[in-house]
C-alpha positions in Angstrom: -50.3 75.6 31.0 -46.9 73.9 30.5 -46.0 74.9 34.1 -49.2 73.3 35.4 -48.5 70.1 33.4 -44.9 70.0 34.8 -46.1 70.6 38.4 -48.9 68.1 38.1 -46.4 65.4 36.8 -44.2 66.2 39.8 -47.1 65.9 42.2 -48.0 62.5 40.6 -44.4 61.3 41.1 -44.4 62.4 44.7 -47.8 61.0 45.6 -47.4 57.7 43.8 -43.8 57.1 44.9 -42.5 57.0 41.3 -39.0 58.0 42.5 -37.2 56.6 39.5 -39.2 58.9 37.2 -38.9 62.6 36.3 -41.7 64.8 34.9 -40.0 64.5 31.5 -40.5 60.7 31.6 -44.3 61.0 31.7 -45.9 61.4 28.4 -48.6 64.1 28.7 -51.0 62.4 26.3 -50.4 58.7 27.2 -53.0 56.8 29.1 -52.4 56.8 32.9 -54.2 53.4 33.6 -53.4 50.0 32.1 -51.1 51.1 29.3 -48.9 54.2 29.8 -48.0 54.5 33.4 -50.1 51.4 34.3 -51.7 53.0 37.4 -54.5 51.2 39.4 -57.5 52.1 41.5 -55.4 53.0 44.6 -53.4 55.4 42.4 -56.7 57.0 41.3 -57.5 57.7 44.9 -54.2 59.5 45.3 -54.9 61.6 42.2 -58.3 62.5 43.7 -56.5 63.7 46.8 -54.2 65.8 44.7 -57.2 67.4 43.0 -58.9 68.1 46.3 -55.9 69.3 48.3 -53.9 71.2 45.7 -56.6 72.6 43.5 -59.8 72.5 45.5 -61.5 70.3 43.0 -64.1 67.6 43.7 -65.3 65.4 40.9 -69.1 65.7 41.2 -70.1 63.2 38.5 -68.2 59.9 38.9 -69.4 58.9 35.4 -67.0 61.6 34.0 -64.0 60.1 35.8 -62.8 57.8 33.0 -62.5 60.7 30.6 -61.0 63.1 33.2 -58.4 60.6 34.4 -57.3 59.4 30.9 -54.0 61.3 30.8 -52.1 64.1 32.4 -53.4 66.4 29.7 -57.1 65.6 30.4 -56.5 66.0 34.1 -54.7 69.4 33.7 -57.4 70.6 31.3 -60.0 69.6 34.0 -58.0 71.5 36.6 -57.9 74.7 34.5 -61.6 74.5 33.9 -62.6 73.8 37.5 -59.9 75.2 39.8 -61.2 77.1 42.8 
């Protein structure tokens, strides 16, 4: 699980052009949107692309998105549960 978390953080850094950050700089349990990393809706689309391309995951129920996208931990838990 720790390896998945580290790799996912690196994928976020690469996809969102967070060049000044390292995976260690991203708090696994901090909110990704508003507080925490302060991501926005465009960043959410990039995360959706990571889920689809890297893990074969599509979020079927948009109502669940807020909980899934809360933090790196909630995203990686979702990946483990739904990876193809």
